[in-house]
C-alpha positions, 0 to 999 in steps of 0.5 A, spaced: 567 291 517 568 289 510 567 282 507 571 278 502 569 279 495 566 272 494 562 272 501 554 274 500 550 277 506 545 271 507 538 271 509 535 267 515 533 262 511 539 261 507 543 260 513 538 255 515 539 251 508 547 252 509 546 249 516 543 242 513 550 241 511 555 239 517 562 240 517 566 236 513 569 233 519 562 230 521 560 227 514 559 220 514 562 215 509 559 215 502 555 208 504 551 212 509 544 213 510 540 217 505 540 223 510 548 223 510 550 230 509 544 233 512 543 236 519 539 230 523 535 235 527 532 238 521 531 231 517 528 228 524 523 234 524 521 233 517 520 225 518 515 227 524 511 232 520 510 226 514 508 221 520 504 226 523 500 227 516 499 220 515 496 219 522 489 219 520 485 213 517 483 217 511 489 220 509 492 213 509 486 211 505 488 216 500 496 214 500 493 207 498 489 210 492 495 214 490 500 208 490 496 205 485 496 212 480 495 219 480 488 222 481 484 228 482 480 230 488 474 228 485 476 221 483 479 220 490 473 222 494 469 217 489 474 211 490 473 212 498 466 214 499 468 221 502 466 228 500 470 232 496 471 237 501 474 232 506 478 229 501 481 236 499 482 238 506 486 231 507 490 232 501 492 239 503 495 236 509 499 231 505 501 236 501 503 241 506 508 235 509 510 233 502 507 226 502 504 228 495 505 233 489 500 237 486 500 238 479 495 242 475 491 239 469 486 244 466 481 245 471 483 239 476 489 239 481 492 232 480 495 229 486 501 223 486 505 221 491 511 225 492 516 219 493 515 211 494 517 212 501 510 214 503 507 208 501 513 204 504 511 207 511 504 206 510 505 198 509 510 198 515 505 201 519 500 196 517 504 190 518 506 192 525 498 194 526 496 187 523 501 184 528 498 187 534 491 185 532 493 178 531 496 178 538 490 181 541 485 176 538 490 171 540 489 174 547 482 174 547 481 167 545 486 165 551 482 169 555 475 166 553 478 159 553 480 160 560 473 163 562 470 157 559 475 152 563 474 155 569 466 154 569 
């Protein structure tokens, strides 16, 4: 079976990358979302990976530190009062999910947020959690007041 001269045999990984682009007929208008032109199932998987990586209180704290400035593992561990080993494990998880970037500065790896979206995602999660905590506090106060009144 002969191929056209301008076609190239694609590896499995190359085919996956090509699948990120939907056919022209399914593309959204130019004013669409940032994931316009990408396969939604792959974008969804990447989003789930980022959210899972942020699903630990210590990793949220690391994002808070890195939202202020890039830092190495020792600086992060010191700022958060945790061991370098624990901080390093969490940073590996965040790096694997592409939440943080790592660059080498002499003998130290310096970490920085890969983009501002991670910090925004954490801020939205905190806002939602604060609303939830306020509701629980109000409910507890109402319940206590109800018990006191019933006596």
